[in-house]
DSSP file (Angstrom, degrees, kcal/mol; ACC not computed):
  #  RESIDUE AA STRUCTURE BP1 BP2  ACC     N-H-->O    O-->H-N    N-H-->O    O-->H-N    TCO  KAPPA ALPHA  PHI   PSI    X-CA   Y-CA   Z-CA
    1    1 A M              0   0    0      0, 0.0     2,-0.7     0, 0.0     0, 0.0   0.000 360.0 360.0 360.0 117.0  125.4   88.1  113.5
    2    2 A D        +     0   0    0      2,-0.0     2,-0.3     0, 0.0    68,-0.1  -0.675 360.0 167.0-112.9  72.4  122.5   87.9  111.0
    3    3 A T        -     0   0    0     -2,-0.7     2,-0.5    67,-0.2    66,-0.1  -0.617  37.1-116.0 -90.2 145.1  119.8   90.0  112.7
    4    4 A K        -     0   0    0     -2,-0.3     2,-0.3    64,-0.1    66,-0.2  -0.697  35.2-175.0 -82.2 128.4  116.7   91.1  110.8
    5    5 A R  E     -A   69   0A   0     64,-3.5    64,-2.4    -2,-0.5     2,-0.4  -0.852  19.7-128.2-116.6 156.2  116.3   94.8  110.3
    6    6 A Q  E     +A   68   0A   0     -2,-0.3    89,-2.1    62,-0.2    90,-1.0  -0.899  28.4 176.5-109.0 139.5  113.6   96.7  108.8
    7    7 A Y  E     -AB  67  94A   0     60,-2.7    60,-2.7    -2,-0.4     2,-0.5  -0.944  21.6-147.6-133.5 152.5  114.1   99.3  106.1
    8    8 A E  E     -AB  66  93A   0     85,-2.7    85,-2.7    -2,-0.3     2,-0.5  -0.996  15.3-168.5-120.6 129.5  112.0  101.6  103.9
    9    9 A V  E     -AB  65  92A   0     56,-3.0    56,-2.9    -2,-0.5     2,-0.5  -0.976   3.4-174.1-119.7 124.1  113.2  102.3  100.4
   10   10 A V  E     +AB  64  91A   0     81,-2.4    81,-2.3    -2,-0.5     2,-0.3  -0.950   9.0 177.9-112.0 126.6  111.6  105.1   98.4
   11   11 A F  E     -AB  63  90A   0     52,-2.2    52,-2.2    -2,-0.5     2,-0.6  -0.973  20.9-140.2-129.1 151.4  112.7  105.5   94.7
   12   12 A I  E     -AB  62  89A   0     77,-2.9    76,-3.5    -2,-0.3    77,-0.7  -0.919  17.6-152.3-113.2 121.6  111.5  107.8   92.0
   13   13 A V  E     -AB  61  87A   0     48,-3.0    48,-2.2    -2,-0.6    74,-0.2  -0.692  32.4 -92.1 -93.6 146.4  111.1  106.6   88.5
   14   14 A D    >   -     0   0    0     72,-2.9     3,-2.1    -2,-0.3    46,-0.1  -0.264  33.9-132.2 -45.0 124.6  111.4  108.6   85.3
   15   15 A P  G >  S+     0   0    0      0, 0.0     3,-0.6     0, 0.0    -1,-0.1   0.681 104.1  62.3 -67.0 -16.0  107.8  109.8   84.5
   16   16 A T  G 3  S+     0   0    0      1,-0.2     3,-0.2     2,-0.1    -2,-0.1   0.532  96.6  60.2 -81.1  -6.5  108.3  108.7   80.8
   17   17 A A  G X>  +     0   0    0     -3,-2.1     3,-1.3     1,-0.2     4,-0.5  -0.198  60.9 133.8-113.7  43.6  108.6  105.2   82.0
   18   18 A D  G X4 S+     0   0    0     -3,-0.6     3,-1.0     1,-0.3    -1,-0.2   0.865  73.6  54.0 -56.8 -41.3  105.2  104.8   83.7
   19   19 A D  G 34 S+     0   0    0      1,-0.2     4,-0.3    -3,-0.2    -1,-0.3   0.694 104.0  55.5 -73.9 -18.1  104.6  101.4   82.0
   20   20 A E  G <> S+     0   0    0     -3,-1.3     4,-3.0     1,-0.2     5,-0.3   0.550  81.3  91.0 -92.1  -7.1  107.9  100.1   83.3
   21   21 A V  H <X S+     0   0    0     -3,-1.0     4,-2.7    -4,-0.5     5,-0.2   0.913  86.6  47.6 -59.0 -45.7  107.2  100.8   87.1
   22   22 A P  H  > S+     0   0    0      0, 0.0     4,-2.3     0, 0.0    -1,-0.2   0.893 114.6  47.0 -62.3 -36.5  105.6   97.4   87.9
   23   23 A K  H  > S+     0   0    0     -4,-0.3     4,-2.3     2,-0.2    -2,-0.2   0.899 112.9  49.2 -74.0 -35.1  108.4   95.5   86.2
   24   24 A L  H  X S+     0   0    0     -4,-3.0     4,-3.0     2,-0.2     5,-0.2   0.935 111.4  49.5 -63.9 -43.5  111.1   97.6   88.0
   25   25 A T  H  X S+     0   0    0     -4,-2.7     4,-2.2    -5,-0.3    -2,-0.2   0.909 111.4  49.7 -60.4 -42.2  109.4   97.0   91.3
   26   26 A E  H  X S+     0   0    0     -4,-2.3     4,-2.2    -5,-0.2    -1,-0.2   0.894 109.4  50.4 -62.9 -40.8  109.3   93.4   90.6
   27   27 A N  H  X S+     0   0    0     -4,-2.3     4,-2.2     2,-0.2    -2,-0.2   0.938 112.6  47.2 -59.9 -48.0  113.0   93.3   89.7
   28   28 A F  H  X S+     0   0    0     -4,-3.0     4,-1.9     1,-0.2    -2,-0.2   0.887 110.3  51.6 -64.5 -36.8  114.0   95.1   92.8
   29   29 A S  H  X S+     0   0    0     -4,-2.2     4,-2.3    -5,-0.2    -1,-0.2   0.880 109.2  51.9 -65.0 -35.1  111.9   92.9   94.9
   30   30 A Q  H  X S+     0   0    0     -4,-2.2     4,-2.7     2,-0.2    -2,-0.2   0.897 105.1  54.7 -62.7 -40.1  113.5   89.9   93.3
   31   31 A I  H  X S+     0   0    0     -4,-2.2     4,-1.6     2,-0.2     6,-0.2   0.928 109.2  49.1 -57.2 -44.3  117.0   91.3   94.1
   32   32 A I  H  <>S+     0   0    0     -4,-1.9     5,-2.5     1,-0.2     3,-0.4   0.956 112.9  46.0 -65.8 -47.0  116.0   91.5   97.8
   33   33 A T  H ><5S+     0   0    0     -4,-2.3     3,-1.0     1,-0.2    -1,-0.2   0.836 109.4  54.9 -64.3 -33.9  114.6   88.0   97.9
   34   34 A D  H 3<5S+     0   0    0     -4,-2.7    -1,-0.2     1,-0.2    -2,-0.2   0.818 107.7  50.8 -65.8 -31.0  117.7   86.5   96.0
   35   35 A Q  T 3<5S-     0   0    0     -4,-1.6    -1,-0.2    -3,-0.4    -2,-0.2   0.394 129.3 -95.1 -91.5   6.0  119.9   88.1   98.6
   36   36 A G  T < 5S+     0   0    0     -3,-1.0    -3,-0.2     1,-0.3    -2,-0.1   0.459  84.3 124.2 104.0   2.1  117.9   86.6  101.6
   37   37 A G      < -     0   0    0     -5,-2.5     2,-0.4    -6,-0.2    -1,-0.3  -0.320  51.9-132.1 -88.7 170.2  115.6   89.5  102.3
   38   38 A V  E     -C   68   0A   0     30,-2.6    30,-3.0    -2,-0.1     2,-0.8  -0.995   4.9-144.5-128.0 129.4  111.9   89.8  102.5
   39   39 A V  E     +C   67   0A   0     -2,-0.4    28,-0.2    28,-0.2     3,-0.1  -0.797  20.1 176.4 -85.9 112.1  109.7   92.4  100.9
   40   40 A T  E     +     0   0A   0     26,-2.3     2,-0.3    -2,-0.8    27,-0.2   0.704  68.8  14.9 -93.9 -15.1  106.9   93.1  103.3
   41   41 A K  E     -C   66   0A   0     25,-1.4    25,-2.7     2,-0.0     2,-0.4  -0.949  53.1-179.0-156.2 132.1  105.3   95.9  101.3
   42   42 A A  E     +C   65   0A   0     -2,-0.3     2,-0.4    23,-0.2    23,-0.2  -0.948  19.6 170.1-135.1 113.6  105.6   97.2   97.7
   43   43 A E  E     -C   64   0A   0     21,-2.9    21,-3.2    -2,-0.4     2,-0.6  -0.986  29.3-145.7-131.2 129.8  103.4  100.2   97.1
   44   44 A T  E     -C   63   0A   0     -2,-0.4    19,-0.2    19,-0.2     3,-0.1  -0.838  12.7-165.9 -92.4 126.4  103.4  102.5   94.0
   45   45 A M  E     -     0   0A   0     17,-3.5    18,-0.2    -2,-0.6    -1,-0.1   0.513  38.2-119.2 -97.6  -5.4  102.5  106.0   95.4
   46   46 A G  E     -C   62   0A   0     16,-0.8    16,-2.4     2,-0.1     2,-0.4  -0.251  42.3 -40.0  98.9 177.5  101.7  107.5   92.0
   47   47 A K  E     +C   61   0A   0     14,-0.3     2,-0.3    -3,-0.1    14,-0.3  -0.671  63.8 175.3 -82.0 133.0  103.1  110.3   89.9
   48   48 A R  E     -C   60   0A   0     12,-3.0    12,-2.1    -2,-0.4     2,-0.2  -0.950  34.8-100.8-135.8 157.9  103.9  113.4   91.9
   49   49 A Q  E     -C   59   0A   0     -2,-0.3    10,-0.3    10,-0.2     2,-0.2  -0.513  40.9-127.0 -73.1 139.4  105.5  116.8   91.3
   50   50 A L  E     -     0   0A   0      8,-2.9     3,-0.1    -2,-0.2    -1,-0.1  -0.593   9.5-127.7 -83.3 152.9  109.1  117.1   92.4
   51   51 A A  E    S+     0   0A   0     -2,-0.2     2,-0.3     1,-0.2    -1,-0.1   0.800  94.5   2.0 -68.2 -26.5  110.4  119.8   94.7
   52   52 A Y  E    S-     0   0A   0      5,-0.1    -1,-0.2     6,-0.0     5,-0.1  -0.979  94.0 -79.8-152.6 159.9  113.1  120.5   92.1
   53   53 A E  E     -     0   0A   0     -2,-0.3     2,-0.5    -3,-0.1     5,-0.2  -0.333  35.9-166.1 -64.7 137.1  114.0  119.4   88.7
   54   54 A I  E >  S-C   57   0A   0      3,-2.1     3,-0.9     5,-0.1     5,-0.1  -0.962  77.1 -21.5-125.8 114.2  116.0  116.2   88.3
   55   55 A L  T 3  S-     0   0    0     -2,-0.5    -1,-0.1     1,-0.2     3,-0.1   0.900 127.4 -52.5  49.8  48.7  117.5  115.6   85.0
   56   56 A H  T 3  S+     0   0    0      1,-0.2     2,-0.4     2,-0.0    -1,-0.2   0.700 110.7 123.5  58.4  28.1  115.0  118.0   83.4
   57   57 A H  E <   - C   0  54A   0     -3,-0.9    -3,-2.1     1,-0.1    -1,-0.2  -0.960  42.3-170.8-116.1 137.8  112.0  116.2   84.9
   58   58 A K  E    S+     0   0A   0     -2,-0.4    -8,-2.9    -5,-0.2     2,-0.3   0.513  74.0  28.8-100.1  -8.4  109.5  118.1   87.0
   59   59 A D  E     - C   0  49A   0    -10,-0.3     2,-0.3    -5,-0.1   -10,-0.2  -0.907  63.2-177.5-141.7 170.5  107.6  115.1   88.2
   60   60 A G  E     - C   0  48A   0    -12,-2.1   -12,-3.0    -2,-0.3     2,-0.6  -0.975  33.5-100.9-162.3 164.6  108.2  111.3   88.9
   61   61 A T  E     -AC  13  47A   0    -48,-2.2   -48,-3.0    -2,-0.3     2,-0.4  -0.879  37.7-144.4 -95.3 121.0  106.5  108.2   89.9
   62   62 A F  E     -AC  12  46A   0    -16,-2.4   -17,-3.5    -2,-0.6   -16,-0.8  -0.728  15.9-173.4 -92.8 132.9  107.2  107.3   93.6
   63   63 A V  E     -AC  11  44A   0    -52,-2.2   -52,-2.2    -2,-0.4     2,-0.5  -0.989   7.5-157.4-127.2 133.2  107.5  103.7   94.8
   64   64 A L  E     -AC  10  43A   0    -21,-3.2   -21,-2.9    -2,-0.4     2,-0.4  -0.963   7.9-175.0-112.0 124.1  107.8  102.5   98.3
   65   65 A L  E     -AC   9  42A   0    -56,-2.9   -56,-3.0    -2,-0.5     2,-0.5  -0.980  10.0-158.9-115.9 126.6  109.4   99.2   99.4
   66   66 A E  E     -AC   8  41A   0    -25,-2.7   -26,-2.3    -2,-0.4   -25,-1.4  -0.911  22.4-174.7-100.6 128.2  109.4   97.9  103.0
   67   67 A I  E     -AC   7  39A   0    -60,-2.7   -60,-2.7    -2,-0.5     2,-0.5  -0.951  24.5-159.4-130.6 139.8  112.1   95.3  103.5
   68   68 A E  E     +AC   6  38A   0    -30,-3.0   -30,-2.6    -2,-0.4     2,-0.2  -0.974  44.8 110.5-115.2 124.1  113.2   93.1  106.2
   69   69 A G  E    S-A    5   0A   0    -64,-2.4   -64,-3.5    -2,-0.5   -32,-0.1  -0.902  72.7 -88.0-167.1-172.0  116.8   91.8  105.9
   70   70 A S        -     0   0    0     -2,-0.2   -67,-0.2   -66,-0.2   -64,-0.1   0.688  66.5-102.4 -94.9 -19.6  120.4   91.9  107.2
   71   71 A G  S  > S+     0   0    0    -66,-0.1     4,-1.4   -64,-0.0     3,-0.1   0.058 102.8  91.8 124.1 -25.2  121.6   94.8  105.3
   72   72 A K  H  > S+     0   0    0      1,-0.2     4,-1.6     2,-0.2     5,-0.1   0.808  86.5  56.7 -72.9 -25.7  123.6   93.1  102.4
   73   73 A E  H  > S+     0   0    0      1,-0.2     4,-2.5     2,-0.2    -1,-0.2   0.856 102.8  55.2 -69.7 -31.4  120.5   93.1  100.2
   74   74 A I  H  > S+     0   0    0      2,-0.2     4,-2.9     1,-0.2     5,-0.2   0.903 104.7  51.9 -62.3 -44.1  120.3   96.8  100.7
   75   75 A A  H  X S+     0   0    0     -4,-1.4     4,-1.8     2,-0.2    -1,-0.2   0.917 113.3  44.8 -57.5 -47.5  123.8   97.3   99.4
   76   76 A E  H  X S+     0   0    0     -4,-1.6     4,-2.1     2,-0.2    -2,-0.2   0.911 113.2  50.5 -64.9 -45.0  123.0   95.2   96.2
   77   77 A L  H  X S+     0   0    0     -4,-2.5     4,-2.7     1,-0.2     5,-0.2   0.945 111.3  47.1 -61.2 -47.4  119.7   97.0   95.7
   78   78 A E  H  X S+     0   0    0     -4,-2.9     4,-2.4     1,-0.2    -1,-0.2   0.887 109.8  54.0 -60.1 -37.1  121.2  100.4   96.0
   79   79 A R  H  X S+     0   0    0     -4,-1.8     4,-1.0    -5,-0.2    -1,-0.2   0.884 111.5  46.0 -69.4 -34.1  124.1   99.4   93.6
   80   80 A R  H  X S+     0   0    0     -4,-2.1     4,-0.9     2,-0.2     3,-0.3   0.886 111.1  50.8 -73.9 -36.4  121.5   98.3   91.1
   81   81 A M  H >< S+     0   0    0     -4,-2.7     3,-0.6     1,-0.2     6,-0.3   0.895 105.9  57.5 -64.2 -40.0  119.4  101.5   91.5
   82   82 A R  H 3< S+     0   0    0     -4,-2.4    -1,-0.2     1,-0.2    -2,-0.2   0.828 111.3  41.1 -64.4 -32.0  122.5  103.7   91.0
   83   83 A V  H 3< S+     0   0    0     -4,-1.0     2,-0.4    -3,-0.3    -1,-0.2   0.542  92.8  99.4 -96.1  -8.5  123.2  102.1   87.5
   84   84 A N    <<  -     0   0    0     -4,-0.9     3,-0.4    -3,-0.6    -4,-0.0  -0.648  60.7-154.9 -79.7 131.4  119.5  102.1   86.4
   85   85 A D  S    S+     0   0    0     -2,-0.4    -1,-0.2     1,-0.2    -4,-0.0   0.779  90.3  59.7 -75.4 -25.3  118.7  105.0   84.1
   86   86 A R  S    S+     0   0    0    -73,-0.1   -72,-2.9   -72,-0.0     2,-0.6   0.744  86.3  83.6 -72.5 -25.5  115.0  104.9   84.9
   87   87 A V  E     -B   13   0A   0     -3,-0.4   -74,-0.2    -6,-0.3     3,-0.1  -0.732  55.1-178.9 -93.4 113.0  115.6  105.5   88.7
   88   88 A L  E     -     0   0A   0    -76,-3.5     2,-0.3    -2,-0.6    -1,-0.2   0.896  66.1 -11.4 -78.8 -42.2  116.0  109.3   89.3
   89   89 A R  E     -B   12   0A   0    -77,-0.7   -77,-2.9   -35,-0.0     2,-0.3  -0.983  61.7-174.9-153.4 150.2  116.5  109.3   93.0
   90   90 A Y  E     -B   11   0A   0     -2,-0.3     2,-0.3   -79,-0.3   -79,-0.2  -0.989   4.1-166.8-145.9 160.8  116.3  106.8   95.9
   91   91 A I  E     -B   10   0A   0    -81,-2.3   -81,-2.4    -2,-0.3     2,-0.4  -0.990   6.5-156.9-147.7 140.3  116.6  106.8   99.7
   92   92 A T  E     -B    9   0A   0     -2,-0.3     2,-0.4   -83,-0.2   -83,-0.2  -0.970  10.8-174.9-123.5 135.4  116.9  104.0  102.2
   93   93 A V  E     -B    8   0A   0    -85,-2.7   -85,-2.7    -2,-0.4     2,-0.6  -0.995  21.8-137.9-130.8 126.0  116.0  104.5  105.8
   94   94 A R  E     +B    7   0A   0     -2,-0.4   -87,-0.3   -87,-0.2     4,-0.2  -0.757  28.9 171.3 -79.9 122.6  116.4  101.9  108.6
   95   95 A V     >  +     0   0    0    -89,-2.1     4,-2.1    -2,-0.6     5,-0.2   0.393  47.5  94.2-116.1   6.2  113.2  102.1  110.7
   96   96 A D  H  > S+     0   0    0    -90,-1.0     4,-1.8     2,-0.2     5,-0.1   0.877  88.7  46.4 -72.8 -33.9  113.4   99.3  113.1
   97   97 A E  H  > S+     0   0    0      2,-0.2     4,-2.7   -91,-0.2     5,-0.2   0.936 113.3  50.0 -66.5 -45.9  114.9  101.3  116.0
   98   98 A D  H  > S+     0   0    0     -4,-0.2     4,-2.5     1,-0.2    -2,-0.2   0.912 112.5  47.8 -62.6 -39.3  112.4  104.1  115.5
   99   99 A R  H  X S+     0   0    0     -4,-2.1     4,-2.3     1,-0.2    -1,-0.2   0.900 111.4  49.3 -68.7 -36.5  109.5  101.7  115.5
  100  100 A R  H  X S+     0   0    0     -4,-1.8     4,-1.9     2,-0.2    -2,-0.2   0.893 112.4  48.8 -71.1 -35.1  110.8   99.9  118.6
  101  101 A R  H  X S+     0   0    0     -4,-2.7     4,-2.0     2,-0.2    -2,-0.2   0.891 112.1  48.7 -62.7 -41.7  111.2  103.3  120.3
  102  102 A A  H  X S+     0   0    0     -4,-2.5     4,-2.0    -5,-0.2    -2,-0.2   0.840 110.0  51.0 -69.5 -32.5  107.7  104.3  119.3
  103  103 A D  H  X S+     0   0    0     -4,-2.3     4,-2.2     2,-0.2    -1,-0.2   0.856 109.3  51.6 -67.1 -37.3  106.3  101.0  120.5
  104  104 A K  H  X S+     0   0    0     -4,-1.9     4,-2.0     2,-0.2    -2,-0.2   0.878 111.3  46.8 -68.6 -38.9  108.1  101.5  123.9
  105  105 A L  H  X S+     0   0    0     -4,-2.0     4,-2.5     2,-0.2     5,-0.2   0.903 110.4  52.5 -70.3 -38.7  106.6  104.9  124.3
  106  106 A K  H  X S+     0   0    0     -4,-2.0     4,-2.5     1,-0.2    -2,-0.2   0.917 111.1  47.1 -60.6 -42.1  103.2  103.8  123.4
  107  107 A D  H  X S+     0   0    0     -4,-2.2     4,-2.4     2,-0.2    -1,-0.2   0.922 110.2  52.6 -66.9 -37.9  103.3  101.0  126.0
  108  108 A R  H  X S+     0   0    0     -4,-2.0     4,-2.3     1,-0.2    -2,-0.2   0.917 110.9  47.3 -63.6 -42.1  104.6  103.4  128.6
  109  109 A R  H  X S+     0   0    0     -4,-2.5     4,-2.5     1,-0.2    -1,-0.2   0.912 110.1  53.6 -66.1 -39.6  101.6  105.8  127.9
  110  110 A A  H  X S+     0   0    0     -4,-2.5     4,-2.0    -5,-0.2    -2,-0.2   0.917 109.8  46.9 -57.6 -46.9   99.2  102.9  128.0
  111  111 A R  H  X S+     0   0    0     -4,-2.4     4,-1.1     1,-0.2    -1,-0.2   0.895 113.3  49.3 -62.7 -40.1  100.5  101.9  131.5
  112  112 A K  H  X S+     0   0    0     -4,-2.3     4,-1.0     1,-0.2     3,-0.3   0.883 110.0  50.5 -67.8 -38.5  100.2  105.5  132.7
  113  113 A A  H  < S+     0   0    0     -4,-2.5     3,-0.3     1,-0.2    -1,-0.2   0.863 105.6  56.8 -63.0 -39.6   96.7  105.8  131.4
  114  114 A A  H  < S+     0   0    0     -4,-2.0    -1,-0.2     1,-0.2    -2,-0.2   0.804 106.1  51.5 -65.3 -27.2   95.7  102.6  133.2
  115  115 A K  H  < S+     0   0    0     -4,-1.1    -1,-0.2    -3,-0.3    -2,-0.2   0.780  92.4  91.7 -78.1 -29.3   96.9  104.1  136.5
  116  116 A R  S  < S-     0   0    0     -4,-1.0     2,-0.1    -3,-0.3    -3,-0.0  -0.318  84.9-109.3 -68.5 150.1   94.9  107.2  136.1
  117  117 A P        -     0   0    0      0, 0.0    -1,-0.1     0, 0.0     3,-0.1  -0.395  40.0 -95.6 -76.5 155.8   91.4  107.4  137.5
  118  118 A A    >   -     0   0    0      1,-0.2     3,-2.3    -2,-0.1     2,-0.1  -0.280  54.3 -81.8 -67.9 155.1   88.4  107.4  135.1
  119  119 A P  T 3  S+     0   0    0      0, 0.0    -1,-0.2     0, 0.0     3,-0.1  -0.360 120.6  21.6 -62.3 133.7   87.0  110.8  134.1
  120  120 A G  T 3  S+     0   0    0      1,-0.3     2,-0.5    -3,-0.1    -2,-0.1   0.367  99.7 105.5  88.2  -6.1   84.6  111.9  136.9
  121  121 A E    <   -     0   0    0     -3,-2.3     2,-0.4     2,-0.0    -1,-0.3  -0.924  57.7-157.5-104.7 130.2   86.2  109.7  139.6
  122  122 A H        -     0   0    0     -2,-0.5     2,-0.4    -3,-0.1    -4,-0.1  -0.807   9.7-135.9-105.8 141.7   88.4  111.6  142.0
  123  123 A R        -     0   0    0     -2,-0.4     2,-0.6    -6,-0.1    -2,-0.0  -0.771  25.8-118.7 -92.5 148.2   91.2  110.2  144.1
  124  124 A R        -     0   0    0     -2,-0.4     4,-0.0     1,-0.1    -1,-0.0  -0.792  21.0-161.2 -85.9 119.9   91.3  111.4  147.7
  125  125 A R        -     0   0    0     -2,-0.6    -1,-0.1     1,-0.2    -2,-0.0   0.550  57.1 -53.2 -86.5  -8.6   94.5  113.2  148.2
  126  126 A G  S    S-     0   0    0      3,-0.0     2,-0.2     0, 0.0    -1,-0.2  -0.975  87.9 -23.3 161.0-170.4   94.6  113.0  152.1
  127  127 A P  S    S-     0   0    0      0, 0.0     2,-0.1     0, 0.0    -2,-0.0  -0.462  70.5-106.2 -72.2 140.4   92.6  113.7  155.2
  128  128 A A        -     0   0    0     -2,-0.2     2,-0.4     1,-0.1    -4,-0.0  -0.367  34.5-139.7 -63.0 134.5   89.9  116.3  154.7
  129  129 A M        -     0   0    0     -2,-0.1     2,-0.5    -3,-0.1    -1,-0.1  -0.788   6.2-142.7 -99.7 140.3   90.8  119.6  156.4
  130  130 A E        -     0   0    0     -2,-0.4     2,-0.4     0, 0.0     0, 0.0  -0.816  12.9-141.4 -97.0 132.8   88.3  121.6  158.3
  131  131 A F        -     0   0    0     -2,-0.5     2,-0.3     0, 0.0    -2,-0.0  -0.804  12.1-142.5 -99.2 139.8   88.5  125.3  158.0
  132  132 A A        -     0   0    0     -2,-0.4     3,-0.1     1,-0.1     0, 0.0  -0.714  21.4-108.2 -95.0 146.1   87.8  127.3  161.0
  133  133 A E        -     0   0    0     -2,-0.3    -1,-0.1     1,-0.1     2,-0.0  -0.494  44.4 -97.3 -69.9 140.7   86.0  130.6  161.0
  134  134 A P        -     0   0    0      0, 0.0     3,-0.3     0, 0.0     2,-0.3  -0.356  47.6-111.7 -61.0 139.8   88.2  133.6  161.7
  135  135 A A        -     0   0    0      1,-0.2    -3,-0.0     2,-0.1     0, 0.0  -0.572  67.9 -19.3 -82.7 137.4   88.0  134.6  165.3
  136  136 A G              0   0    0     -2,-0.3    -1,-0.2     1,-0.1     0, 0.0   0.710 360.0 360.0  49.7  58.5   86.4  137.7  166.5
  137  137 A E              0   0    0     -3,-0.3    -1,-0.1     0, 0.0    -2,-0.1   0.485 360.0 360.0-107.4 360.0   85.9  140.5  164.2
């Protein structure tokens, strides 16, 4: 079963290798396409401070890749990132199920909103009740 899934991969590059970031991103994108996947987005998010030191570095260059594929290309990409000295950390998250759930909730909210009356327009909830004056005081 070769279904297309969506993944987000974020990796942090050694800050001393700023000039290598485009080349690394291109190499990783090529690995994905060679394995049969598609890179839908490649974005360099810039140099940011890390929450904690990684290999004596206090900051790093963050890169985001959005990928569509079967999963085998992710395994190869992660293997290559693990052996690359310039990549400090990486994380891969499968996002297709979360996006599908979010779209379903959004559709449900839109249908519910379409059923609601417009502001200022009131629905009649039943026959109007007449109130009698209290007797005899």
